[in-house]
C-alpha positions in Angstrom: -10.1 3.0 -7.5 -9.2 -0.9 -7.2 -6.0 -1.9 -8.7 -5.9 -5.4 -10.9 -2.2 -5.4 -11.6 0.9 -3.7 -10.1 1.3 -1.7 -13.4 -2.0 0.2 -12.2 -0.1 1.5 -9.2 0.9 4.9 -9.0 4.6 6.2 -10.3 5.0 6.8 -6.7 4.7 3.2 -5.5 5.9 1.1 -8.7 9.1 3.3 -9.4 10.4 2.6 -5.8 9.6 -0.6 -4.6 10.5 -3.9 -5.5 8.4 -6.4 -7.1 6.9 -8.4 -4.1 6.2 -5.1 -2.2 4.5 -4.1 -5.1 2.0 -7.0 -4.9 2.0 -6.7 -1.0 0.6 -3.4 -1.4 -1.8 -3.8 -4.7 -3.5 -6.8 -2.3 -3.5 -4.3 0.7 -5.0 -1.3 -0.8 -7.7 -3.7 -2.4 -8.8 -5.3 0.6 -8.9 -2.2 2.8 -10.8 0.0 -0.1 -13.6 -2.9 0.3 -13.3 -2.9 3.8 -13.7 0.8 4.3 -16.3 1.8 1.7 -18.7 3.0 4.5 -17.7 6.1 6.2 -18.6 5.1 9.3 -16.0 2.3 9.5 -13.1 5.1 9.1 -11.6 6.8 11.7 -11.3 10.6 10.5 -12.6 12.1 7.5 -10.2 10.4 5.4 -11.6 9.4 2.0 -11.9 5.5 1.2 -8.7 5.7 -1.1 -6.5 7.7 1.2 -7.3 5.0 4.1 -6.6 2.2 1.5 -3.2 3.5 0.9 -2.2 4.3 4.4 -3.2 0.4 5.1 -1.3 -0.3 2.0 2.0 1.5 3.0 1.5 0.1 6.7 1.5 -3.6 5.2 4.4 -3.1 2.6 6.1 -1.5 5.5 6.0 -4.9 7.9 8.1 -6.6 5.5 10.1 -4.0 3.6 12.0 -1.3 5.4 13.6 1.9 3.5 17.7 1.7 3.2 20.0 4.3 3.7 20.5 4.1 0.1 17.5 5.3 -0.3 15.6 1.8 -1.8 13.5 -0.6 -0.3 14.6 -3.5 1.1 13.4 -6.7 2.9 13.6 -6.4 6.5 15.9 -9.1 8.2 13.9 -11.8 10.5 
């Protein structure tokens, strides 16, 4: 199910990611959720939410990385 606000994100996203990363996750999730609505558009048997979740985490990891302190930090350019 798409998310309207970051406060609706799962705890494992909301409690670990900075605010900007949560926005990235939400927007990427919602976009992928729409894009992969039809099972034929998915590569494997993963359900729609699973695919959207993978896409969203991938989008976050393009801008943020988990540091040695266990927290997510913006990647250096």
